[in-house]
Every structure is written in C-alpha cells, then in structure tokens.
N, C-alpha and C positions, 0 to 999 in steps of 0.2 A: 504494500501499500504506499502511497506516495506520502511525504512528508505533508505535501497540505490538504491533503486528503483526510490526513490525520490532525492536525490542526485548527478543525472548523470546532469555531463555538457557536451553541445550543442555534441554530435559525436559519443560520449562514448556510449558504449554496453556493461552488464554483460554479462561474457563469462559462469562465474559457481557459485556457490552459495553451500553451505553446510553451518554447524550448529555443534553445541555441541551434539556428540557420547551421548546416551540413559545413559552409564554409570554412569556423573553425578545425575542425579538422582536414583542413585542404591539405596543407603543407607539412601536415606529416603522414598523412596518405602519400603524398607524391615524391618525401623523403624514404617512406617506408616501404612503397612500391619499388621504389629506386635500388635500397637496399638488398629486397628482396627477391628482384631478379640477380643483381650481381654473386648474391648467395647460389641460388638455382643454376646463374652458370658455375661455379664453379665444384658445387658440386655434381654434376652431369658431367662436368669434366670438360677440358678446351682446347683447341686443337693443338696449342702452344707446350702440352701436359706429353706428348708423346717424346719432345726433345729434353722434357724434362728428368729426371734423375727417376726415375721406376721408382727406387724403393719411398723414399721421403718427400716427393712435390707428391705425389697425389694424397697420400692422405694427409696434410697438413694443407693443401688445396680444399677436403671434404674437411676440416676440421673448421679452416677458417668461410668458408659456402656458410657451414650448418647453425656457424657465430654470427652470420650476416644473418642471415631467416628467423633466430631468434629474435636478436635485437631489433627488425624488422615487426616482428609479430608482439612484442613486447612498445616500442615505439605508438606506435597503430590503436590498440589496447587499450594504454595510459589513454590516449587523443580521446576517445571512444568516452570512459568513463570521467572526462571531462566535463563533453561534451550531455551526460546523457546528465553529470550531478547536479545542472542547472535545472530549477523548475519555477517557472514564473506559472500565476493565475491572477484570474479578477472575479471574484466574489459578490453579494450584494450588500455586502460590507465592508470590501478594501483589496488592497493591493501587495500581490506578495510574488518574494523574489530568493527562493534558500536558490545559495551555489554551496557544492563540498559534497561531500562523500565520508570521512573520516570525522573532519572538520570545517560545521558547519559556521555560515553566516546567510545571514538572515535581516532582507530588509521587507521592511511592511509601510503601508501608509494609508490610513483608515478612508476614504472615497471623498467625509465631511472635511478632510482635511487639503483637499489637490484644491489650486489653485488653475492649474492649466496641465497642457501634455501635449508633447509635437516630439514632433516622427522629422529626424535624416536620415536621407536615404543617398549614394551615390546612386551611377549610374547603375553602375555591377550590381548591387543595391536593389533598384529601382528589377532589372533585370531578374533580379535572382531573390528576388522578396525577403530581402534582412534589410536590417538596419538599426537606429539605434532609436528609444523611446528612451524622452525627458519628460519625467511628471515633479514636476513644479508644488509643491507644496506650500501650504501658510506658514509664513517669516520666512520667508525666500530657499528658502532649502528644495536646492534642484538632484535628482537622483537619476543621473541614468542607469541605460540598460541596455547593453550590447549587444548588437547583432544578436536581436530577434528573427525567432523567424516569424510569417506575419506581422509587422508591425503596426500597418492600418489598420488589418483585423483586433488587434490587441490596443492602437485605442478606441475606435471604434465600441468595443465594447467596456470601457468606463469608463466614456463619452457618456454611452447609452444605459446605468450605471450610475451614473452622478443623475441625469435627466430622469431616470427611476424615485429618486432619491429625493432630488427637490421636485419636481413637478413641477407641468407648463407653465402653470401659474407662477409659480415663482419665480420663473424670467425678465415675465412683465414686470414693469411700475404698476405701485397699485393706484389702483381710479383714486383723482383725486375731487373731491367733492369741495363745491361755491356754494 
C-alpha cells in the first residue's frame, strides 16, 4: 500500500496520483545500456581474443564482462527505485509529495493554504508531457515539484479541488446593497 493511501485522515480521498516522469532515469538507462552491451560483448568473446593469450585473456574478459553487466543492472535498478520512491497526490484536503524509500521526506500543503499554482515546461517537457509544478502557499512559500508526469493534469486537479472547497460563489464579490 502506498504511503499516501496509508496516511489519509478520516473523510479524505485521493483525487489524483502521479509520479516522476521516466525522463529522470533516461541517462542512467543510456549509461546502463552502454555498460551492458560492452559486458555482453566481452562475455560473448571478441574477434581480438583469438590473437590474445588463450590461457589468461578469455577468463579476464569474461570476468570483466560479467562485472560490467552486473554494474549496469545495479545502476538501472537504483534509477528505477529512485523514480518509484516518489509519490505525488492531490486529495480533497491537501497536496502531498513523498520522496524516499528508506529515509523519507514529505511535503504537504493544505488546500486552504494554496495561493497559486504554476507549471513550467521546456520544449522537451511539452513533447514528452513532464514539467515542474510550483505551488505557492500563504506567506510566500513556494514548493517546486520537478519532473512531474502530466503536470497540467496535476494542476487541473489541484485547481478543481480548490474550486470545490471554496465554491463558485466565493470567487464573485459579495453583492452591494445601496
């Protein structure tokens, strides 16, 4: 069960969940892929091995290739764990972000304390649908959440919950009596 689901208060419901975009593991994936291919190449044997000493070189290449494959897998698993250890949710009462697996850092902002919410997306972010959501609370505190998957939907759900909390009549000025 997710952290956010376990820490709901009575009457609170999760409206929207998101996570980090896969772009956060892109460079780790590329590096791991390069190491893995090099390791498999060494494990399978290279054309230059025939010229090398038959007694020592093949086993050294196999050990090195195996080590490269193991390092590639470990790096990729670390990146996956990093991505999957971040939870972001909008409930009918607050916005919650949890970061970490063994150690944990949470940021929570009650909907009543939110003044504004903004989305920043680069060109790549618009094409791949990720970006930074900045929630500004009362007192001028700004909490940016980077590399969020579907940032515009996240903003939409926060705004929708703010509207539901306040109601459409609260946005209109009170009628003036003469």
